[in-house]
VOTIKOL-45462 format. One record per residue (C-alpha): x, y, z. Coordinates in steps of 0.001 Angstrom, whole numbers, plus 500000, padded with zeros to 6 digits. Layout:
BEGIN
XYZ;...
***
This chain:
BEGIN
842779459142151742;844750460954154418;843066462391157487;844515465891157134;841691468330157955;839100465507158000;838726465138161777;836521467336163934;833305469260163355;832364471544160486;830330473903162655;827148473182160676;823974471250161554;822377468578159342;818684468083158591;818276466068161829;819683468848164014;822986467061164549;826457468548164336;828165467599161081;831625466067161263;834147466906158553;834310463254157525;830486463225157237;830682466040154732;833578464506152804;831970461054152610;828606462487151595;830056464479148712;832198461567147534;829298459104147575;826776461459145996;829136462446143176;830077458824142486;826504457544142529;825052460318140374;827636459787137637;827439455980137672;824697455727135071;822668453424137343;821220455949139799;818292458307139260;818516460143142600;820208459991145999;818673460623149417;821220461297152153;821081461864155878;823237464930155301;820828466592152845;817257467753153346;816106466950149809;816954464288147202;819544465147144559;819111463973140978;821527462649138411;821996464780135282;819801463546132401;822847462182130577;823623459860133512;820147459176134955;819569455533135809;816761453412137235;817435453396140967;816944455506144078;819757455147146601;819353456116150268;822568456588152248;823841457351155699;827348458312154538;829026457923157934;827058456139160644;828577456509164105;830377459739163285;830666460620166985;833144457706167147;835458459034164430;837943460752166718;838241457669168965;838841455214166095;835809453077166940;834047451233164098;831945453416161799;830296452680158482;828177453566155485;824577452305155265;822725452053151953;819323451089150630;818233450760146987;814779451033145390;813520451156141831;812570454732140931;809145453780139538;807766453398143067;808638456963144074;810573458186147077;808203456965149826;808161453205149348;807811450567152036;810996448769153006;809724445474151614;810185446977148150;813935447408148531;815988446063145653;819028445793147924;820267446948151296;823495446762153229;826443448505154787;830188448932154663;831915448798158049;835264450477158607;836867448735161573;839816446410162102;838983445347158557;836670446837155941;833594444713155285;830740444972152811;827577443143153867;824507443217151662;821368441470150520;819424441731147304;816446440023148910;817829436491148713;820238435651151560;822970437847153089;826550437885151860;829726439419153295;832941440569151642;836207441695153257;838606444175151682;842014442711150878;844107445874151252;847121444776149223;845179444264146018;842363446659146868;839627444133146083;836897442518148177;837160438819149037;833990436732149416;834532435974153106;831095435400154676;828773433159152665;825066433028153425;825176434758156807;822536433261159101;821555434316162609;821321431655165286;817768431185166536;818836432505169946;821794434459171310;823015435651174710;824181439183173811;821921442201174171;822771445634172837;820989448753174101;821896452132175574;821123451378179219;821901454977180182;818412455766178845;816727453154181046;814837455710183150;813342457060179906;812073453679178683;808570452445179448;807885450002182263;807729446927180028;811080447646178398;812630448166181838;811146444854182994;812676443121179982;816103444582180760;815812443507184395;815002439988183195;818083439909180951;820326441088183773;818998438272185960;820238435650183484;823734434409184278;824534433557180670;823583436934179140;825942439838178567;825645443414177306;827653444862174424;827069448396173144;829348450506170926;826905453300170117;827469452917166377;824531451216164641;826847449654162065;829072448087164747;826287446919167058;824133445560164237;827128443815162637;827851441948165861;824176441034166205;824062439770162623;827100437523163113;826685436443166745;822929436596167294;821158438036170302;819207441265170200;819737444923169352;817257447443170760;816680451114170079;813200451440171591;811190454649171925;811675456699175071;810097459737176690;812349462135174801;811934460321171478;808475458709171573;808531457879167858;812066456497167998;815355457984166845;816613455910163922;815822456928160339;813304454559158776;814501454728155171;818168455480155788;818982453070158631;816093450878159785;814851449467156473;818216448187155196;818976446543158540;815502445053158864;815912443554155396;819338442141156268;818191440661159570;815069439071158109;816947437656155119;819467436154157557;816680434321159384;816168436810162193;813352439153163098;812918442935163176;810118444986164695;809274448623165242;807255450238168013;803967448820166720;805297445269167041;805358444738163272;808199444600160801;809511448074159881;809416446885156274;805618447291156305;805671450974157327;804664453499154661;806872456559155208;805454460076155165;808830461685154431;812250460376153444;813537461435156865;810926459716159067;812169458206162321;811100455041164086;812198452610166790;813937449322166057;814355445965167768;816079443210165797;818087440045166137;817580436344166712;813938435313166499;813657433863170003;815197436973171562;812935439369169679;809858437244170368;810637437327174091;810841441120173999;807499441202172156;806015439030174916;807095441585177525;805514444392175497;802199442562175286;802133441417178912;
***
């Protein structure tokens, strides 16, 4: 699709109080329309909509699909990697299921190449779009995180807002000669690097967002499932896997730390010190 009239802001605010980009709106409508007429989907929950939308009875399927249509939309105008995040549940469990009941979770990243990465609860697989034929090639088989990595990814501009233990952990990382920071500011891009290279991604709570910023059902649960299925570890602010949290609403927020097991365990040690 061309980018004519798809860049810039719409002038509206989404359910999270964020300015909506034109591409957000376009992607949301395209995905919702496609999913609700697929015959497989019962309802869709989107970051861009306050309430779920349901498939017409003639097309109603068995699954609930949760989407962040365009993650990292603030990066659109600068051509940085963005993506679509998705999570799938069976409709019989209702809209407020724990993440460990996901049928599937994953993302599509739009960067130097287009990649689909997903899990159905048994390993993590990656596919790369071959643009000439328009089909996805099975490019990344059984993605597995290394037990330990030397890359950490966090918005250090918020350091003064983090608690003392998180600041101590960051100071420790900076003291290590073999560690380096990488941060794009797009969850899809930063999590993708963490999934492939190992290390740790952190979006901890801070004084302005004590419960965390990321959306539990729309962002955190699919990534926690991916990371754990790839042999890594994910934890929320309570030190436990986000997949064990029972949401109160479909738009609940939480914190997230995930990555290689040794890296995440070290962060947990700092929190409990």
